[in-house]
C-alpha positions as a Python dict, from the first residue, in 0.01 Angstrom:
ca = {
    (1, 'M'): (0, 0, 0),
    (2, 'I'): (-125, -257, 249),
    (3, 'R'): (-222, -604, 130),
    (4, 'F'): (-413, -804, 389),
    (5, 'R'): (-465, -1177, 333),
    (6, 'I'): (-687, -1363, 578),
    (7, 'L'): (-550, -1716, 573),
    (8, 'G'): (-766, -1830, 863),
    (9, 'A'): (-1104, -1664, 927),
    (10, 'G'): (-1222, -1902, 1198),
    (11, 'G'): (-1172, -1972, 1567),
    (12, 'A'): (-1035, -2274, 1747),
    (13, 'I'): (-1298, -2505, 1593),
    (14, 'P'): (-1228, -2529, 1219),
    (15, 'T'): (-1482, -2555, 941),
    (16, 'P'): (-1404, -2616, 571),
    (17, 'T'): (-1415, -2241, 500),
    (18, 'H'): (-1307, -2098, 836),
    (19, 'T'): (-992, -2244, 990),
    (20, 'P'): (-796, -2105, 1290),
    (21, 'A'): (-623, -1769, 1289),
    (22, 'A'): (-357, -1684, 1031),
    (23, 'Y'): (-285, -1359, 849),
    (24, 'W'): (-28, -1248, 589),
    (25, 'V'): (2, -869, 580),
    (26, 'T'): (227, -683, 338),
    (27, 'V'): (305, -316, 406),
    (28, 'D'): (485, -140, 120),
    (29, 'G'): (628, -474, 16),
    (30, 'T'): (735, -592, 364),
    (31, 'P'): (559, -919, 452),
    (32, 'I'): (442, -1002, 804),
    (33, 'L'): (299, -1329, 933),
    (34, 'M'): (47, -1258, 1208),
    (35, 'D'): (-109, -1499, 1460),
    (36, 'P'): (6, -1826, 1299),
    (37, 'G'): (-252, -2070, 1433),
    (38, 'P'): (-271, -2441, 1343),
    (39, 'G'): (-209, -2497, 973),
    (40, 'A'): (-97, -2139, 904),
    (41, 'L'): (214, -2239, 710),
    (42, 'V'): (24, -2483, 489),
    (43, 'R'): (-237, -2220, 407),
    (44, 'L'): (30, -1959, 341),
    (45, 'V'): (212, -2167, 81),
    (46, 'H'): (-120, -2281, -64),
    (47, 'S'): (-224, -1917, -113),
    (48, 'G'): (68, -1850, -348),
    (49, 'D'): (160, -1535, -154),
    (50, 'A'): (493, -1679, -36),
    (51, 'P'): (640, -1883, -322),
    (52, 'G'): (967, -1910, -128),
    (53, 'G'): (789, -2077, 163),
    (54, 'V'): (923, -2028, 515),
    (55, 'D'): (1231, -1848, 381),
    (56, 'E'): (1003, -1550, 306),
    (57, 'I'): (891, -1515, 668),
    (58, 'G'): (1101, -1249, 839),
    (59, 'T'): (859, -1094, 1089),
    (60, 'V'): (595, -1263, 1303),
    (61, 'L'): (340, -1073, 1514),
    (62, 'L'): (137, -1232, 1790),
    (63, 'T'): (-167, -1076, 1955),
    (64, 'H'): (-180, -1332, 2237),
    (65, 'L'): (-72, -1686, 2312),
    (66, 'H'): (-384, -1898, 2288),
    (67, 'P'): (-308, -2208, 2078),
    (68, 'D'): (-538, -2114, 1791),
    (69, 'H'): (-325, -1802, 1737),
    (70, 'C'): (29, -1931, 1787),
    (71, 'C'): (44, -2309, 1743),
    (72, 'D'): (233, -2290, 1413),
    (73, 'L'): (525, -2115, 1577),
    (74, 'V'): (641, -2468, 1653),
    (75, 'A'): (599, -2568, 1290),
    (76, 'L'): (783, -2256, 1170),
    (77, 'L'): (1079, -2291, 1405),
    (78, 'F'): (1108, -2664, 1333),
    (79, 'A'): (1103, -2595, 958),
    (80, 'L'): (1378, -2334, 1000),
    (81, 'H'): (1592, -2591, 1182),
    (82, 'S'): (1613, -2785, 856),
    (83, 'P'): (1936, -2753, 656),
    (84, 'L'): (1721, -2730, 344),
    (85, 'T'): (1616, -2370, 416),
    (86, 'D'): (1810, -2099, 232),
    (87, 'S'): (1753, -1768, 411),
    (88, 'H'): (2017, -1632, 647),
    (89, 'E'): (1816, -1321, 739),
    (90, 'P'): (1713, -1273, 1104),
    (91, 'L'): (1370, -1391, 1214),
    (92, 'H'): (1192, -1133, 1431),
    (93, 'L'): (918, -1247, 1670),
    (94, 'F'): (702, -979, 1835),
    (95, 'G'): (435, -1051, 2090),
    (96, 'P'): (294, -967, 2432),
    (97, 'K'): (468, -1010, 2762),
    (98, 'G'): (505, -1382, 2822),
    (99, 'L'): (632, -1467, 2473),
    (100, 'Q'): (983, -1545, 2598),
    (101, 'A'): (848, -1771, 2874),
    (102, 'Y'): (631, -1950, 2619),
    (103, 'L'): (930, -2013, 2391),
    (104, 'D'): (1137, -2128, 2689),
    (105, 'Q'): (869, -2386, 2770),
    (106, 'L'): (872, -2505, 2409),
    (107, 'A'): (1250, -2538, 2425),
    (108, 'G'): (1207, -2755, 2734),
    (109, 'I'): (996, -2991, 2524),
    (110, 'Y'): (1175, -2986, 2188),
    (111, 'G'): (1527, -2872, 2277),
    (112, 'R'): (1740, -2761, 1986),
    (113, 'W'): (1488, -2882, 1729),
    (114, 'L'): (1329, -2536, 1742),
    (115, 'E'): (1654, -2345, 1689),
    (116, 'P'): (1675, -2200, 1336),
    (117, 'R'): (1981, -2346, 1165),
    (118, 'H'): (2081, -2047, 952),
    (119, 'R'): (1895, -1754, 1104),
    (120, 'E'): (1932, -1541, 1414),
    (121, 'L'): (1617, -1543, 1627),
    (122, 'N'): (1519, -1205, 1775),
    (123, 'I'): (1238, -1201, 2032),
    (124, 'T'): (1066, -881, 2142),
    (125, 'E'): (797, -857, 2407),
    (126, 'W'): (599, -538, 2387),
    (127, 'A'): (306, -362, 2545),
    (128, 'A'): (35, -131, 2416),
    (129, 'G'): (153, 194, 2259),
    (130, 'Q'): (474, 65, 2102),
    (131, 'Q'): (571, 98, 1738),
    (132, 'L'): (771, -98, 1483),
    (133, 'D'): (917, 101, 1193),
    (134, 'L'): (916, -93, 867),
    (135, 'P'): (1138, -54, 561),
    (136, 'G'): (992, 204, 325),
    (137, 'G'): (833, 420, 592),
    (138, 'G'): (542, 205, 709),
    (139, 'T'): (468, 132, 1074),
    (140, 'V'): (299, -118, 1304),
    (141, 'Q'): (156, 9, 1632),
    (142, 'T'): (20, -191, 1924),
    (143, 'F'): (-291, -121, 2128),
    (144, 'A'): (-451, -295, 2424),
    (145, 'V'): (-756, -518, 2382),
    (146, 'D'): (-984, -698, 2627),
    (147, 'H'): (-939, -1074, 2604),
    (148, 'P'): (-919, -1312, 2902),
    (149, 'Q'): (-584, -1487, 2946),
    (150, 'D'): (-474, -1682, 3251),
    (151, 'R'): (-133, -1803, 3135),
    (152, 'F'): (165, -1651, 2954),
    (153, 'S'): (24, -1320, 2828),
    (154, 'A'): (-230, -1261, 3108),
    (155, 'G'): (-362, -907, 3099),
    (156, 'N'): (-153, -803, 2801),
    (157, 'C'): (-333, -897, 2480),
    (158, 'L'): (-274, -679, 2176),
    (159, 'G'): (-426, -551, 1858),
    (160, 'Y'): (-227, -404, 1568),
    (161, 'R'): (-262, -91, 1356),
    (162, 'F'): (-72, -88, 1026),
    (163, 'A'): (12, 225, 828),
    (164, 'D'): (189, 247, 494),
    (165, 'S'): (423, 525, 383),
    (166, 'E'): (131, 724, 237),
    (167, 'G'): (-76, 711, 554),
    (168, 'H'): (-325, 439, 456),
    (169, 'T'): (-426, 229, 755),
    (170, 'A'): (-552, -115, 853),
    (171, 'V'): (-639, -243, 1200),
    (172, 'F'): (-654, -600, 1327),
    (173, 'S'): (-850, -643, 1648),
    (174, 'G'): (-704, -973, 1763),
    (175, 'D'): (-938, -1152, 2002),
    (176, 'T'): (-1129, -900, 2211),
    (177, 'G'): (-1454, -784, 2354),
    (178, 'P'): (-1566, -422, 2321),
    (179, 'C'): (-1294, -192, 2456),
    (180, 'S'): (-1164, 162, 2431),
    (181, 'G'): (-830, 56, 2285),
    (182, 'L'): (-995, -99, 1979),
    (183, 'E'): (-1241, 187, 1939),
    (184, 'K'): (-960, 443, 1936),
    (185, 'A'): (-738, 242, 1700),
    (186, 'A'): (-1022, 178, 1456),
    (187, 'R'): (-1132, 540, 1425),
    (188, 'D'): (-1149, 640, 1055),
    (189, 'V'): (-930, 344, 956),
    (190, 'D'): (-934, 235, 591),
    (191, 'L'): (-975, -136, 674),
    (192, 'L'): (-1090, -286, 1004),
    (193, 'V'): (-1039, -661, 1035),
    (194, 'V'): (-1239, -738, 1344),
    (195, 'E'): (-1329, -1056, 1523),
    (196, 'C'): (-1696, -1157, 1534),
    (197, 'S'): (-1692, -1491, 1708),
    (198, 'A'): (-2061, -1562, 1762),
    (199, 'P'): (-2408, -1452, 1651),
    (200, 'D'): (-2610, -1231, 1882),
    (201, 'G'): (-2743, -1429, 2175),
    (202, 'M'): (-2440, -1663, 2179),
    (203, 'G'): (-2169, -1417, 2282),
    (204, 'V'): (-1906, -1489, 2547),
    (205, 'P'): (-1677, -1248, 2735),
    (206, 'G'): (-1367, -1138, 2547),
    (207, 'H'): (-1525, -1180, 2203),
    (208, 'M'): (-1755, -980, 1977),
    (209, 'T'): (-2106, -1029, 1839),
    (210, 'P'): (-2263, -848, 1542),
    (211, 'T'): (-2437, -597, 1767),
    (212, 'E'): (-2109, -518, 1944),
    (213, 'V'): (-1925, -484, 1613),
    (214, 'G'): (-2201, -257, 1484),
    (215, 'L'): (-2184, -31, 1789),
    (216, 'L'): (-1804, -16, 1760),
    (217, 'C'): (-1820, 78, 1393),
    (218, 'A'): (-2090, 339, 1453),
    (219, 'K'): (-1838, 521, 1673),
    (220, 'A'): (-1518, 448, 1480),
    (221, 'Q'): (-1654, 482, 1122),
    (222, 'P'): (-1405, 254, 940),
    (223, 'K'): (-1420, 268, 562),
    (224, 'L'): (-1444, -111, 521),
    (225, 'V'): (-1503, -385, 777),
    (226, 'A'): (-1396, -749, 741),
    (227, 'L'): (-1529, -998, 993),
    (228, 'T'): (-1297, -1275, 1106),
    (229, 'H'): (-1247, -1528, 1391),
    (230, 'Q'): (-1589, -1680, 1325),
    (231, 'Y'): (-1672, -1995, 1517),
    (232, 'P'): (-1899, -2247, 1337),
    (233, 'A'): (-2231, -2087, 1437),
    (234, 'A'): (-2105, -1747, 1322),
    (235, 'A'): (-1957, -1884, 1000),
    (236, 'A'): (-2293, -2044, 916),
    (237, 'T'): (-2487, -1722, 981),
    (238, 'D'): (-2513, -1398, 786),
    (239, 'L'): (-2376, -1163, 1053),
    (240, 'R'): (-2414, -845, 852),
    (241, 'P'): (-2781, -758, 925),
    (242, 'G'): (-2705, -728, 1298),
    (243, 'I'): (-2421, -488, 1222),
    (244, 'A'): (-2631, -290, 974),
    (245, 'L'): (-2874, -196, 1251),
    (246, 'H'): (-2602, 33, 1386),
    (247, 'F'): (-2352, 90, 1100),
    (248, 'D'): (-2432, 157, 736),
    (249, 'G'): (-2082, 116, 593),
    (250, 'P'): (-1959, -181, 387),
    (251, 'V'): (-1906, -509, 575),
    (252, 'V'): (-1755, -830, 434),
    (253, 'Q'): (-1789, -1162, 613),
    (254, 'A'): (-1444, -1307, 543),
    (255, 'Q'): (-1352, -1666, 481),
    (256, 'D'): (-1018, -1840, 439),
    (257, 'G'): (-831, -1675, 154),
    (258, 'S'): (-1012, -1340, 156),
    (259, 'L'): (-782, -1065, 30),
    (260, 'F'): (-808, -691, 87),
    (261, 'F'): (-607, -398, -46),
    (262, 'V'): (-555, -58, 115),
    (263, 'P'): (-620, 180, -54),
    (264, 'L'): (-931, -14, -150),
    (265, 'K'): (-970, -152, -499),
    (266, 'S'): (-1257, -315, -680),
    (267, 'G'): (-1282, -685, -605),
    (268, 'E'): (-1134, -650, -256),
    (269, 'E'): (-1245, -995, -152),
    (270, 'N'): (-1104, -1299, -336),
    (271, 'P'): (-1196, -1611, -139),
    (272, 'W'): (-1053, -1943, -250),
    (273, 'S'): (-1232, -2272, -222),
    (274, 'A'): (-1103, -2510, 44),
    (275, 'P'): (-1019, -2860, -84),
}
């Protein structure tokens, strides 16, 4: 089973219901923190999904290194420097090429304050087409997406496809414009969590609009679509009619706290109210 919690359904500009990127994905019981943007750790513990706090974080996936997708790496590593943490299990960080250089720059600012006190830190840079095997038989696979980057991970932004031991699948687009990598990864997927940053007429390169999401889904035919990475104008707009012009499958406009299960169950979406 795949359990997909959207902790942050917004972009870099937060709203009360749509804060920057953060995702907590569990595949056959193995938890993964993905794209921990600003406030990710606070929202994770607030969700109740990780009652042990940062000690429960063993694997972190990054799609790219824009601040709204990775800022809480600093908060996580600083928290793990505390002697008050209990876990001695390794912490595995996976991300695009440039991740090591990014962490080196952070070390130049913070020094040893970002060195976990009890845990070995394993850093893996990977490209499209690589796979992580998870305990229990599940997998995570990378694919290339189209998102402009001019710093650490230039030209190497990723999306992720999750599969459990029974073959159920979920795809996360990361930040991207329309591209063949996403279309191929999303084909016949059980759950597609896809960015939709702006309403039609307000789109920018490297991001998706409802029309673009609709055209993607018309080709890929996912079983359920969840829209995420919504900037304020998108979060304030019903984006689904623009998608429905091209795709007649179910679409949910996610907000912070939305929860999805694969295989799908009734009541897939369980948003919580922001304080």
